[in-house]
C-alpha positions as a printed NumPy array, in Angstrom:
array([[-204.992,   22.95 ,  131.886],
       [-205.458,   24.227,  128.27 ],
       [-203.832,   27.235,  127.073],
       [-203.962,   29.176,  124.204],
       [-201.484,   27.266,  121.871],
       [-203.062,   28.018,  118.529],
       [-204.929,   30.83 ,  119.238],
       [-206.827,   32.692,  122.169],
       [-208.952,   30.206,  123.922],
       [-212.182,   31.577,  125.63 ],
       [-213.636,   31.105,  129.238],
       [-215.847,   32.659,  131.665],
       [-215.951,   33.316,  135.755],
       [-218.592,   30.802,  136.324],
       [-222.204,   31.733,  137.336],
       [-224.57 ,   32.322,  135.214],
       [-228.218,   33.54 ,  135.519],
       [-230.653,   30.891,  137.208],
       [-233.616,   31.853,  135.027],
       [-237.471,   31.202,  136.179],
       [-238.566,   29.002,  138.033],
       [-235.182,   27.904,  139.158],
       [-233.829,   31.148,  140.682],
       [-237.366,   31.822,  142.996],
       [-236.671,   27.953,  144.073],
       [-233.218,   28.42 ,  145.368],
       [-234.315,   31.505,  147.106],
       [-237.304,   29.782,  148.836],
       [-234.771,   27.   ,  149.616],
       [-232.124,   29.068,  151.482],
       [-235.161,   30.949,  153.362],
       [-236.032,   27.714,  154.596],
       [-239.331,   27.156,  153.04 ],
       [-241.079,   23.891,  151.889],
       [-239.839,   23.011,  148.607],
       [-240.107,   20.107,  146.169],
       [-236.609,   18.769,  146.305],
       [-237.008,   16.366,  143.322],
       [-238.667,   19.288,  141.305],
       [-235.536,   21.433,  142.081],
       [-233.572,   18.456,  140.967],
       [-235.271,   18.146,  137.724],
       [-235.244,   21.785,  136.558],
       [-231.52 ,   22.08 ,  137.739],
       [-230.99 ,   19.252,  135.448],
       [-232.931,   21.347,  132.726],
       [-230.713,   24.516,  133.132],
       [-227.351,   22.892,  133.01 ],
       [-228.408,   21.089,  129.888],
       [-229.515,   24.616,  128.697],
       [-226.512,   26.423,  130.028],
       [-224.043,   23.975,  128.368],
       [-225.681,   24.219,  124.452],
       [-225.726,   27.762,  124.921],
       [-222.017,   28.064,  125.862],
       [-221.224,   25.906,  122.897],
       [-223.34 ,   27.762,  120.241],
       [-221.624,   30.853,  121.566],
       [-218.464,   29.471,  121.262],
       [-216.935,   29.308,  124.712],
       [-213.72 ,   26.812,  124.782],
       [-213.474,   26.182,  128.319],
       [-216.998,   25.753,  130.044],
       [-218.859,   24.717,  133.042],
       [-222.41 ,   24.041,  134.696],
       [-223.245,   27.708,  135.464],
       [-223.477,   26.911,  139.15 ],
       [-227.022,   26.303,  138.136],
       [-227.734,   24.494,  141.432],
       [-226.143,   27.063,  143.925],
       [-227.977,   30.135,  145.553],
       [-224.574,   32.157,  145.566],
       [-221.068,   31.279,  144.312],
       [-220.281,   30.456,  148.251],
       [-223.6  ,   31.076,  150.361],
       [-224.476,   27.578,  149.124],
       [-222.053,   26.332,  151.901],
       [-224.061,   26.4  ,  154.879],
       [-227.032,   24.27 ,  153.105],
       [-224.55 ,   21.375,  152.447],
       [-222.19 ,   21.742,  155.61 ],
       [-223.227,   21.684,  159.517],
       [-221.98 ,   24.315,  162.106],
       [-223.939,   27.149,  160.512],
       [-227.16 ,   29.076,  161.765],
       [-228.318,   32.559,  162.635],
       [-227.303,   35.636,  160.389],
       [-223.912,   37.357,  160.141],
       [-223.454,   41.026,  159.863],
       [-221.458,   41.337,  156.977],
       [-220.728,   45.112,  156.126],
       [-221.731,   46.759,  153.055],
       [-219.28 ,   47.767,  150.545],
       [-218.092,   51.417,  150.599],
       [-219.838,   52.49 ,  147.598],
       [-222.997,   51.488,  149.041],
       [-222.28 ,   53.681,  151.908],
       [-220.931,   56.571,  149.923],
       [-223.4  ,   56.656,  147.091],
       [-226.576,   56.146,  149.441],
       [-228.901,   56.76 ,  146.182],
       [-227.236,   54.325,  143.991],
       [-227.867,   51.917,  146.694],
       [-231.485,   52.986,  146.859],
       [-232.121,   52.54 ,  143.386],
       [-230.155,   49.188,  143.336],
       [-232.018,   47.433,  146.049],
       [-235.345,   48.974,  144.372],
       [-234.117,   46.407,  141.447],
       [-233.633,   43.329,  143.198],
       [-236.362,   42.911,  145.646],
       [-235.718,   39.211,  145.855],
       [-232.523,   37.936,  146.064],
       [-230.176,   35.183,  147.907],
       [-229.088,   36.528,  151.178],
       [-225.834,   38.394,  150.154],
       [-224.734,   40.038,  153.592],
       [-226.803,   37.923,  155.857],
       [-225.643,   34.751,  155.517],
       [-225.948,   32.567,  158.38 ],
       [-222.735,   32.31 ,  160.831],
       [-220.454,   29.645,  162.33 ],
       [-222.019,   28.9  ,  165.064],
       [-220.514,   25.618,  165.927],
       [-218.12 ,   22.73 ,  164.336],
       [-217.944,   23.109,  160.868],
       [-218.574,   19.873,  159.018],
       [-218.612,   19.238,  154.993],
       [-222.093,   17.059,  154.548],
       [-222.527,   17.789,  150.571],
       [-221.022,   14.766,  148.818],
       [-224.619,   14.15 ,  147.634],
       [-225.389,   17.448,  146.281],
       [-221.853,   17.801,  144.817],
       [-222.097,   14.439,  143.069],
       [-225.568,   15.352,  141.401],
       [-223.816,   18.598,  139.903],
       [-221.056,   16.417,  138.439],
       [-223.406,   13.962,  136.933],
       [-225.5  ,   16.862,  135.258],
       [-222.215,   18.429,  134.087],
       [-221.035,   15.045,  132.693],
       [-224.521,   14.325,  131.152],
       [-224.184,   17.684,  129.538],
       [-220.937,   17.192,  128.063],
       [-221.506,   13.82 ,  126.348],
       [-223.666,   15.733,  123.431],
       [-220.999,   18.759,  123.501],
       [-217.8  ,   17.697,  122.398],
       [-216.532,   20.937,  120.873],
       [-215.586,   21.99 ,  124.538],
       [-211.962,   21.795,  124.824],
       [-211.911,   21.495,  128.765],
       [-214.351,   21.783,  131.632],
       [-214.087,   23.11 ,  134.906],
       [-215.903,   23.295,  137.846],
       [-216.39 ,   26.23 ,  140.888],
       [-215.677,   26.07 ,  144.365],
       [-215.182,   28.98 ,  147.143],
       [-211.668,   29.546,  148.828],
       [-211.604,   29.168,  152.604],
       [-211.174,   32.973,  152.953],
       [-214.233,   33.668,  151.272],
       [-216.415,   31.456,  153.094],
       [-214.748,   32.823,  156.316],
       [-215.579,   36.527,  155.372],
       [-219.08 ,   35.747,  154.178],
       [-220.131,   33.383,  156.932],
       [-218.671,   35.051,  159.929],
       [-217.301,   33.38 ,  162.839],
       [-219.248,   33.219,  165.93 ],
       [-217.936,   29.629,  167.459],
       [-214.033,   29.562,  167.104],
       [-211.58 ,   30.779,  169.427],
       [-210.085,   32.605,  166.623],
       [-210.448,   33.183,  162.788],
       [-207.041,   31.232,  162.207],
       [-208.868,   27.858,  164.026],
       [-211.943,   28.89 ,  161.79 ],
       [-209.943,   29.463,  158.809],
       [-208.349,   25.848,  159.384],
       [-211.832,   24.023,  159.56 ],
       [-212.811,   25.587,  156.494],
       [-209.644,   24.39 ,  154.826],
       [-210.045,   21.279,  155.882],
       [-213.555,   20.508,  155.372],
       [-213.459,   22.488,  151.657],
       [-210.446,   20.24 ,  150.588],
       [-212.875,   17.509,  150.118],
       [-215.296,   19.071,  147.707],
       [-211.617,   20.409,  145.912],
       [-210.335,   16.942,  145.569],
       [-214.018,   15.886,  144.365],
       [-214.031,   18.211,  141.369],
       [-210.729,   17.059,  140.461],
       [-211.091,   13.258,  140.918],
       [-214.265,   13.686,  138.644],
       [-211.607,   15.045,  136.047],
       [-212.52 ,   18.532,  135.82 ],
       [-210.43 ,   21.641,  136.521],
       [-210.916,   23.317,  139.586],
       [-211.764,   27.036,  139.953],
       [-211.18 ,   28.533,  143.349],
       [-213.309,   31.797,  143.632],
       [-211.665,   33.8  ,  145.869],
       [-212.188,   37.579,  145.903],
       [-211.449,   37.681,  149.502],
       [-207.92 ,   38.338,  147.998],
       [-208.753,   41.58 ,  146.541],
       [-212.615,   42.805,  147.218],
       [-212.837,   42.134,  151.004],
       [-210.171,   45.02 ,  151.143],
       [-213.523,   47.556,  150.484],
       [-215.867,   44.829,  152.699],
       [-215.099,   43.03 ,  155.833],
       [-211.538,   44.674,  155.837],
       [-212.675,   48.155,  154.94 ],
       [-211.119,   49.46 ,  158.036],
       [-208.011,   47.639,  157.77 ],
       [-204.564,   49.503,  156.814],
       [-203.197,   48.094,  153.61 ],
       [-200.401,   46.742,  155.621],
       [-203.022,   45.105,  157.792],
       [-205.024,   43.757,  154.997],
       [-201.673,   42.091,  153.074],
       [-201.455,   40.209,  156.58 ],
       [-204.738,   39.178,  156.268],
       [-204.605,   37.818,  152.687],
       [-201.617,   35.886,  153.599],
       [-203.47 ,   34.06 ,  156.3  ],
       [-206.013,   33.444,  153.431],
       [-203.474,   31.997,  151.016],
       [-202.098,   29.731,  153.799],
       [-205.388,   28.092,  154.399],
       [-205.748,   28.22 ,  150.655],
       [-202.582,   26.246,  150.08 ],
       [-203.677,   23.627,  153.045],
       [-207.037,   23.032,  151.322],
       [-205.064,   22.288,  148.035],
       [-202.374,   20.178,  149.258],
       [-201.947,   17.056,  147.022],
       [-204.178,   18.476,  144.245],
       [-202.139,   18.935,  140.874],
       [-200.929,   22.665,  140.407],
       [-202.188,   22.463,  136.459],
       [-205.614,   21.188,  137.51 ],
       [-206.477,   24.472,  139.688],
       [-207.06 ,   28.027,  138.42 ],
       [-207.423,   30.717,  140.83 ],
       [-210.22 ,   33.905,  140.094],
       [-209.386,   36.797,  141.748],
       [-210.397,   38.696,  139.362],
       [-208.594,   40.914,  136.773],
       [-211.304,   42.97 ,  135.722],
       [-209.714,   44.709,  132.575],
       [-213.068,   45.4  ,  131.226],
       [-214.271,   47.356,  134.206],
       [-213.998,   51.092,  133.093],
       [-211.893,   51.878,  136.427],
       [-209.406,   48.715,  136.048],
       [-208.638,   48.777,  132.135],
       [-205.258,   50.704,  133.037],
       [-204.434,   48.314,  135.109],
       [-202.48 ,   46.12 ,  132.288],
       [-199.859,   48.382,  133.045],
       [-199.589,   47.147,  136.535],
       [-199.259,   43.472,  135.154],
       [-196.446,   44.214,  132.915],
       [-194.524,   46.101,  135.78 ],
       [-195.174,   42.722,  137.682],
       [-195.261,   39.735,  134.959],
       [-196.541,   36.515,  136.342],
       [-194.812,   33.457,  136.805],
       [-193.765,   31.915,  133.428],
       [-195.596,   28.509,  134.332],
       [-198.895,   30.271,  135.011],
       [-201.497,   31.394,  132.36 ],
       [-203.777,   34.404,  132.919],
       [-207.384,   34.736,  132.095],
       [-207.763,   38.595,  131.782],
       [-212.021,   39.843,  132.215],
       [-212.276,   41.304,  128.486],
       [-216.054,   41.377,  128.855],
       [-217.864,   43.745,  131.512],
       [-220.124,   41.702,  133.683],
       [-222.174,   44.433,  134.809],
       [-223.052,   46.843,  132.211],
       [-225.933,   45.152,  129.473],
       [-223.378,   46.873,  126.708],
       [-222.719,   44.398,  124.162],
       [-219.021,   44.997,  123.307],
       [-217.796,   45.275,  119.91 ],
       [-215.799,   42.389,  118.986],
       [-212.58 ,   44.599,  118.169],
       [-213.238,   46.162,  121.723],
       [-212.504,   42.544,  122.894],
       [-209.586,   42.181,  120.776],
       [-207.694,   45.274,  121.797],
       [-208.007,   44.565,  125.352],
       [-206.837,   41.087,  124.561],
       [-203.734,   42.311,  122.972],
       [-203.16 ,   44.462,  125.601],
       [-202.676,   41.748,  127.934],
       [-200.968,   40.034,  125.49 ],
       [-197.996,   42.702,  125.274],
       [-198.263,   43.123,  128.806],
       [-197.505,   39.251,  130.018],
       [-195.304,   39.09 ,  126.998],
       [-196.527,   35.724,  125.796],
       [-199.701,   34.738,  123.718],
       [-200.106,   31.215,  124.451],
       [-200.529,   31.898,  128.606],
       [-203.583,   34.275,  127.717],
       [-206.893,   33.047,  127.966],
       [-210.091,   35.438,  127.304],
       [-212.566,   35.897,  130.086],
       [-215.481,   37.74 ,  131.958],
       [-214.713,   40.248,  134.713],
       [-216.463,   38.432,  137.325],
       [-219.657,   35.647,  137.167],
       [-223.159,   36.821,  135.615],
       [-225.215,   35.365,  138.542],
       [-222.545,   35.407,  141.41 ],
       [-226.071,   35.693,  143.541],
       [-229.611,   34.473,  142.635],
       [-231.569,   37.284,  142.23 ],
       [-228.502,   39.532,  142.064],
       [-227.853,   39.469,  138.241],
       [-226.667,   42.68 ,  136.828],
       [-226.929,   41.782,  133.362],
       [-230.262,   40.102,  131.124],
       [-229.849,   36.575,  130.272],
       [-230.303,   37.262,  126.7  ],
       [-227.623,   39.84 ,  126.779],
       [-225.367,   37.183,  128.705],
       [-225.261,   35.257,  125.654],
       [-224.644,   38.028,  123.336],
       [-221.424,   39.284,  125.473],
       [-220.036,   36.087,  125.276],
       [-220.557,   35.55 ,  121.426],
       [-218.842,   38.707,  120.918],
       [-216.129,   37.51 ,  123.25 ],
       [-215.343,   34.26 ,  121.054],
       [-215.543,   36.935,  118.014],
       [-213.025,   39.213,  119.36 ],
       [-210.729,   36.338,  120.551],
       [-210.943,   35.366,  116.777],
       [-209.831,   38.603,  115.382],
       [-206.938,   38.956,  118.149],
       [-205.631,   35.368,  117.541],
       [-205.5  ,   36.718,  113.736],
       [-203.544,   39.18 ,  114.206],
       [-201.371,   37.1  ,  117.115],
       [-200.931,   34.049,  114.772],
       [-201.231,   35.988,  111.329]])
């Protein structure tokens, strides 16, 4: 995996807005409506080419396909696996309950979206059947990469076993541990295919943090820590045989989030291992404010100071801009303006850090 040896490199969390008509087509597909499979493939091809072109234009160093063929970063799984059906009863986050007027306003703004809290559940033995769709995604990115040599490295996303288990709930296995084991066994096939294709694998694992206020909101801190350990164990099983330097883990270091910016102090007090790079969020993925490049530079410099090593810091985004189709917080044209500011801020920070 590339690191910032000569300047601060830039990347993002993976998902991008799907745009139309792809967004509506993906939602219709998830809802089981009749769709033109050939047409959705054609539109996805066009969107990936567009996403990659825009990433290059705004100066993203480590790029991907924007997850354009997926209705959600993890909710695409039931479409590519057997064993899922019905509907999960996934709890809403605490903020949805504690701030009902916020919830009412937000839901009114996203009338058509993918299945975020009511995804299918596991009703039988889960088996991976997504080889064909994954190879289409790999092919799309390879085609787009041919004419975009300025990208330093390419990555592809896949969900962690834990976030799959927390989203598509267990209604079949005797225990949650057995369900996690089954998911780890099957998702490992996707992990391996991505790495074998020459891409860095990004594992999206918000279960290791975000689930504290979602599925596990009623647990004590100690109980949640125990659950996280189980999820990490399942993830390690799924990653068996994959080189460490071909994997990056997305948990969410949201240092552009106004509620999280102070947490650089926690990183400084608990430094990551010396062989681990860090991708801090220095761009907010939920606000339509375009950060000034100097603000971005200062956020990067605070993280470098906390880590103590400029080369192990890659500038990123708090989270994805399109984690679920229809659930986007930031308008697409603003997304590109934000990522341009990310590159400009990284250049300012690099000049001060390298001289």
